[in-house]
C-alpha positions in Angstrom: 68.1 20.8 7.7 68.5 18.7 10.8 64.8 19.5 11.9 64.5 19.8 15.5 62.7 17.6 18.0 60.3 19.7 19.5 58.7 20.2 15.5 59.7 16.4 15.4 57.2 15.4 18.6 53.5 16.4 18.4 52.1 17.9 20.2 49.3 16.7 23.0 45.6 16.6 22.0 43.3 19.0 23.7 40.3 18.3 25.5 38.1 19.4 22.4 40.2 17.1 20.2 39.8 14.0 21.8 36.4 14.5 22.1 36.2 15.0 18.3 38.5 11.5 18.4 36.4 9.9 20.2 34.1 11.1 17.6 35.8 9.8 14.6 36.0 6.2 15.9 32.2 5.4 17.3 31.0 2.7 14.7 27.8 3.1 12.4 25.7 1.7 14.7 26.1 4.0 17.6 25.9 7.0 15.2 22.7 6.0 13.8 21.0 4.9 17.0 22.3 8.5 18.2 20.8 10.5 15.1 17.5 8.5 14.6 17.4 9.4 19.2 18.4 13.0 18.2 15.6 14.1 15.9 13.2 11.8 17.9 13.9 13.9 21.2 14.3 17.0 18.8 10.6 16.4 17.5 9.3 14.9 21.1 10.0 19.1 22.5 9.0 21.0 19.2 5.2 18.6 20.2 5.8 18.8 23.3 5.0 23.0 22.2 1.5 24.3 23.1 1.7 25.4 19.7 1.2 22.1 18.8 -1.8 21.4 20.5 -4.9 22.4 18.9 -6.0 23.8 22.4 -3.3 25.6 23.0 -2.3 23.3 26.0 1.1 21.3 26.1 0.0 17.4 25.5 3.0 16.9 28.2 6.5 15.3 27.0 5.3 11.3 28.1 3.0 11.8 25.4 4.7 14.0 23.3 8.1 11.1 23.3 5.1 8.7 22.2 4.6 10.5 18.9 7.5 12.0 18.6 8.8 8.3 18.5 6.1 7.4 16.4 6.5 9.1 14.0 10.4 8.5 13.5 9.6 4.8 13.5 7.4 5.0 11.2 4.6 3.7 13.5 1.5 4.9 13.4 0.8 4.0 17.0 -1.5 6.8 19.1 -1.9 8.0 22.6 -3.5 11.6 20.8 -6.0 11.6 17.8 -4.0 13.7 15.4 -6.8 15.6 13.4 -8.5 16.5 16.8 -5.3 16.5 19.4 -2.8 18.4 17.2 -3.4 21.8 15.5 -2.1 21.9 12.0 1.7 23.1 12.7 1.3 19.7 15.0 0.5 17.8 12.5 3.1 18.9 10.2 6.1 17.9 12.4 4.1 14.4 12.6 3.8 15.0 8.8 7.8 15.0 9.0 9.4 13.2 11.1 7.1 10.6 9.1 9.0 11.5 6.5 12.0 11.5 8.0 12.3 8.5 9.6 11.9 6.4 6.3 14.3 8.1 4.2 16.9 7.1 7.3 18.5 9.7 9.3 21.7 8.8 8.0 19.8 8.8 4.4 18.6 12.0 4.9 22.3 13.1 6.2 23.9 12.2 2.9 21.2 13.9 0.9 22.1 17.2 2.6 26.2 16.4 2.0 25.2 15.8 -2.2 22.6 18.7 -2.1 25.7 21.3 -0.6 28.4 19.1 -3.0 30.7 17.9 -0.3 32.1 15.2 -0.6 31.0 11.8 0.9 33.6 10.5 3.2 34.1 6.9 4.0 32.1 7.4 8.3 29.1 8.8 5.9 29.2 5.9 3.5 29.8 3.1 5.6 26.2 5.0 8.0 24.7 5.0 4.8 25.0 0.8 4.2 24.0 0.0 7.9 21.2 2.0 7.5 20.2 0.2 4.4 21.5 -3.0 5.2 23.5 -2.7 2.1 25.6 -5.7 1.2 28.1 -3.3 -0.6 29.7 0.0 -0.3 30.4 0.4 -4.7 27.4 2.9 -6.3 26.1 4.2 -2.9 25.5 8.2 -3.9 23.7 6.6 -7.0 21.8 4.4 -5.5 20.9 7.4 -3.0 20.2 10.5 -6.2 18.2 7.5 -7.8 16.1 6.9 -4.1 15.1 10.5 -3.2 13.3 10.3 -7.2 12.0 7.4 -6.9 10.9 9.1 -3.3 9.2 12.0 -5.0 7.5 10.2 -7.3 5.8 8.4 -5.9 4.0 9.8 -2.9 3.4 12.8 -5.4 2.3 10.3 -8.0 -0.5 8.4 -5.2 -1.5 12.2 -3.6 -2.3 12.6 -6.9 -4.6 10.1 -6.9 -6.2 10.1 -4.1 -6.2 14.2 -4.3 -9.0 13.0 -7.4 -10.7 10.7 -4.8 -11.4 12.8 -2.4 -12.1 16.3 -3.9 -14.8 14.5 -4.0 -15.6 14.4 -0.5 -13.9 17.6 0.9 -13.0 20.6 -0.4 -10.1 21.4 -2.6 -7.4 22.4 -0.1 -8.6 20.3 2.5 -8.6 16.9 -0.4 -4.8 18.1 -1.7 -3.8 18.4 1.9 -5.3 14.5 3.2 -3.9 13.2 0.2 -0.6 14.8 1.0 -0.6 13.1 4.7 -1.8 9.7 3.5 0.5 8.8 0.9 3.4 10.4 2.9 2.1 7.9 5.3 1.6 4.8 2.9 4.9 4.8 2.1 6.4 5.0 4.8 4.5 2.4 6.3 3.5 4.8 9.0 -0.2 4.4 10.1 -0.7 8.2 11.4 -4.3 9.2 9.6 -5.2 12.7 9.8 -8.9 10.8 10.0 -10.0 9.6 13.3 -11.4 6.8 11.5 -8.3 6.2 9.5 -9.6 4.9 6.5 -13.3 3.3 7.7 -15.2 5.8 5.9 -13.1 4.3 2.8 -13.6 0.8 3.6 -15.4 -0.4 0.3 -13.9 2.4 -1.8 -12.3 0.3 -4.1 -10.0 3.5 -5.4 -8.7 4.4 -2.0 -8.1 1.3 -1.2 -6.4 0.0 -4.3 -3.8 3.5 -4.5 -3.2 2.9 -0.9 -1.7 -0.7 -1.2 -0.1 -0.8 -3.2 1.4 3.2 -2.0 2.2 0.5 0.8 3.3 -2.8 -1.0 6.1 -0.2 -2.9 6.9 0.9 0.7 7.0 -1.4 2.0 8.4 -3.8 -1.0 12.5 -2.0 -0.3 14.1 0.5 -1.8 17.3 -2.2 -3.2 14.3 -3.9 -4.9 12.5 -1.4 -6.6 16.5 -0.2 -7.3 17.1 -3.8 -8.7 14.0 -3.8 -10.7 14.4 -0.1 -12.4 17.8 -1.5 -13.8 16.2 -4.7 -14.9 13.5 -2.3 -17.3 16.4 -0.5 -18.6 18.5 -3.4 -19.2 20.8 -2.2 -17.6 22.0 -5.7 -15.6 20.3 -8.6 -17.2 19.2 -10.4 -13.8 17.1 -10.5 -11.0 18.7 -11.4 -7.4 18.0 -14.0 -5.1 16.8 -11.7 -2.8 14.8 -9.9 -5.2 13.6 -12.6 -6.3 12.6 -14.1 -2.4 10.3 -10.8 -1.3 8.9 -10.8 -4.5 7.8 -14.7 -3.0 7.8 -14.1 0.0 5.1 -11.4 -0.4 3.2 -12.2 -2.3 2.5 -15.6 -0.5 2.0 -13.2 2.7 -0.6 -11.7 1.5 -2.2 -14.5 -0.3 -2.3 -16.2 2.9 -2.8 -12.7 5.2 -6.7 -11.9 3.4 -7.8 -15.8 2.9 -7.1 -16.7 6.2 -9.0 -13.1 7.9 -11.7 -13.8 4.5 -12.8 -17.2 5.9 -11.8 -16.1 9.5 -14.4 -13.1 10.0 -16.7 -14.4 6.7 -19.3 -15.0 9.6 -19.1 -12.2 11.8 -21.3 -9.4 12.0 -18.9 -7.0 13.1 -16.6 -7.2 10.5 -17.4 -8.6 7.0 -20.7 -11.0 7.4 -23.8 -9.4 5.3 -20.8 -7.3 3.0 -20.7 -8.7 -0.5 -18.0 -10.9 -2.1 -16.0 -8.1 -3.7 -16.6 -5.6 -0.5 -15.4 -8.3 2.2 -12.6 -9.7 -0.2 -11.6 -5.3 -0.1 -11.0 -5.5 2.9 -9.4 -9.1 3.9 -6.6 -7.6 0.9 -6.1 -4.2 2.0 -5.5 -5.5 5.6 -3.4 -8.2 4.4 -0.8 -5.4 2.9 -2.2 -3.6 5.9 -1.3 -5.6 8.9 3.0 -6.3 7.9 3.4 -3.1 7.8 1.3 -0.1 7.2 -0.9 0.5 10.1 -4.3 1.7 8.6 -7.2 0.1 9.0 -10.7 0.2 7.5 -13.0 -2.0 10.2 -12.7 -1.9 13.9 -10.2 -4.9 15.2 -11.4 -5.0 18.7 -14.5 -6.5 16.8 -11.8 -8.6 15.0 -12.4 -12.4 16.2 -9.1 -13.8 18.2 -8.3 -15.7 15.6 -7.5 -13.1 13.3 -5.8 -11.1 15.4 -3.4 -13.2 16.4 -2.6 -13.9 12.7 -2.6 -10.6 12.3 0.6 -10.3 15.1 1.8 -12.8 12.9 1.7 -10.8 9.8 2.8 -7.8 12.1 6.2 -9.6 13.7 7.3 -10.6 9.8 7.1 -7.3 8.4 8.7 -5.8 5.4 11.5 -6.5 3.5 15.4 -5.5 4.0 16.5 -2.2 3.0 12.4 -0.4 3.2 10.3 1.5 5.4 9.4 -1.6 7.3 9.8 -3.2 10.9 9.4 -6.9 11.6 12.1 -9.3 11.4 11.1 -9.3 7.5 10.8 -11.2 4.2 14.0 -12.3 3.7 14.5 -13.5 7.5 10.8 -15.6 7.9 11.7 -17.3 3.7 15.1 -18.2 5.2 14.0 -20.0 7.5 11.5 -21.7 5.7 13.6 -22.7 3.4 15.9 -24.2 6.1 13.4 -25.9 8.1 12.8 -27.7 4.0 16.0 -28.4 3.8 16.7 -29.7 6.2 13.8 -31.4 6.7 14.4 -33.1 3.2 17.9 -34.1 4.9 20.0 -31.1 3.4 23.6 -30.1 4.6 22.7 -26.7 2.6 20.5 -24.6 2.4 19.7 -23.2 -1.3 17.1 -20.8 -2.0 15.9 -20.5 -5.8 19.1 -22.5 -6.8 21.3 -20.0 -5.1 23.1 -21.6 -1.8 23.7 -19.2 1.4 26.3 -18.7 3.8 26.0 -20.5 6.9 26.0 -16.7 8.5 23.1 -15.1 6.6 21.4 -18.5 8.1 22.7 -17.4 11.2 21.8 -14.1 11.2 18.2 -15.7 10.3 17.3 -17.4 13.6 19.2 -15.3 15.3 16.6 -12.3 14.1 13.4 -15.0 14.8 15.1 -15.4 18.5 15.4 -12.3 18.9 11.7 -10.4 17.5 10.8 -13.7 20.3 12.3 -12.9 23.5 11.5 -9.4 23.2 7.5 -10.1 22.4 7.7 -11.5 24.8 9.2 -10.1 27.5 7.7 -6.5 26.6 4.3 -8.1 26.9 5.2 -10.0 30.7 6.4 -6.6 31.6 3.8 -3.8 30.1 1.0 -6.6 31.8 2.9 -6.9 34.6 2.9 -3.1 35.2 -0.2 -1.9 34.5 -1.2 -5.0 36.6 -4.1 -6.4 34.0 -5.6 -9.5 34.1 -5.2 -12.2 31.3 -8.7 -11.0 30.0 -6.0 -8.0 28.5 -3.1 -10.5 26.8 -4.3 -10.6 23.7 -4.4 -6.9 23.0 -1.3 -6.4 24.8 0.5 -8.8 23.0 -1.0 -7.4 19.8 -0.2 -3.1 21.0 3.9 -5.0 22.1 3.7 -6.9 17.7 2.8 -3.4 16.3 5.3 -2.1 17.9 8.2 -3.6 17.4 7.3 -3.9 13.4 6.7 -0.7 13.4 2.8 -1.2 12.0 0.6 0.6 13.9 -2.8 -2.2 14.0 -4.1 -1.3 17.8 -7.5 -3.4 19.4 -7.9 0.5 20.1 -8.8 2.3 24.1 -12.9 1.8 22.7 -12.5 5.4 20.9 -9.7 6.8 18.3 -7.0 6.0 20.1 -4.2 2.6 20.1 -4.7 1.0 22.9 -1.4 1.9 24.5 -3.7 5.5 25.1 -4.7 3.2 28.1 -1.3 2.9 29.8 0.9 4.9 32.4 4.0 6.8 32.2 6.1 3.5 32.7 4.0 0.8 30.1 4.5 3.4 27.3 8.2 3.9 28.0 7.8 0.5 27.0 5.6 0.6 23.8 8.4 3.2 23.3 11.2 1.8 23.3 10.1 -1.5 21.3 9.0 0.6 18.3 12.9 2.1 18.1 14.1 -1.5 18.5 12.0 -2.6 15.5 12.7 0.5 13.4 16.5 0.3 13.8 16.1 -3.9 14.6 17.8 -5.7 17.1 20.5 -7.1 15.6 21.7 -3.2 15.1 21.2 -2.7 19.0 22.7 -5.7 19.8 26.2 -5.0 18.1 25.4 -1.9 20.8 25.9 -4.8 23.5 28.0 -7.7 22.2 30.6 -7.4 20.4 31.0 -9.3 17.8 34.8 -10.9 16.7 35.6 -13.8 14.5 37.4 -16.5 16.3 39.9 -18.5 14.4 39.9 -21.5 16.7 37.9 -24.6 15.6 37.3 -27.1 18.4 36.4 -30.3 18.0 32.9 -31.2 17.1 31.2 -33.7 19.1 27.8 -34.8 18.8 24.6 -33.7 20.8 20.9 -35.5 20.9 17.9 -33.1 20.4 13.9 -34.1 19.6 
């Protein structure tokens, strides 16, 4: 039988079909960014409701957008005092946004699909790979299940330990709520707290400091590293990758340098460490060295820190945590690769090696690209805020600190003189700049840049010619 031409010719696509086709052709980076934007928009609408505010009056669209972005981007900068200006409902919304933001839009979508028994397609896998910055698509569903269990285990364990300590100061229900809130915020590296002074009341409490610092480190070291260590302990693999080694080495070095640096710079400062015993000074310095790279909790008033200490914290915030974690910044591996490249270049080597492994040229180039983008973004945003807010030179360091905190999704701030972040003193446009920096910091400058610049692989090699430098 010969089929008619009408049956062989595909009918023209309708308008709805064309829209669906366009959607399926979106890149994983585009879908990822759109997903985060949608979650922030929904969070903004909910937080703007009168029920979310403690006084029964809406906090306003800009402040709601700022808070929702800070929560989803797991930052912790605040323009409204969380325990004072938000109702219990509003605080719970913030907590849910932190968990969604930390787990990621792609991870949450895939986890929901797995829970419903739906087959995970290639597009979902590629989006999750983009979100987690993974090198391969192999074993993604298995990794996702492990990630969910790991999150519950660490947050649950931290909450139980915190509750045991907080129950000595608070009623049982309030202690349990505070423990869960801070455990989730710490593991997701978001500096939100239901205490107006963050953790200043517990600056000398070694148990609170140790639990929070350990939870922050586990959240910021990267899920890939935790998963690899888990498999190594279970003898499912017999080698620790160069990535995991670099992450752990740089993390340890930054904690030590940050802690010792803060200790030396602030030891004679009457407003911070001076007058404390050496062990309490070490506790405060160590905690802020951990928190400054990603989390945003503080146990001293940062506005009293010396200028050198604030600049040291800025450097830590810009570096941030590790890839495939809830942290922002350029990441520990980027800093490690840059220093390794500089070291090998100074020694006259043409190849960059880390732990006896040669790094691809593309990886090295991307590390320097990311560092440059971070410098450009932080510098440009600082300039814009200073210009828009018409601030004098004395405000330069606080503004630079605020912008760096937003880009690193940290949440530390020199403050507005009260319980709020320094951004609370900005106008709407100044706040929007900080909002944009938090969004870029969470998703990564390269992910955002992929929407603007099409990355093409050139097959043309041009003649070599030297250019003088230095």
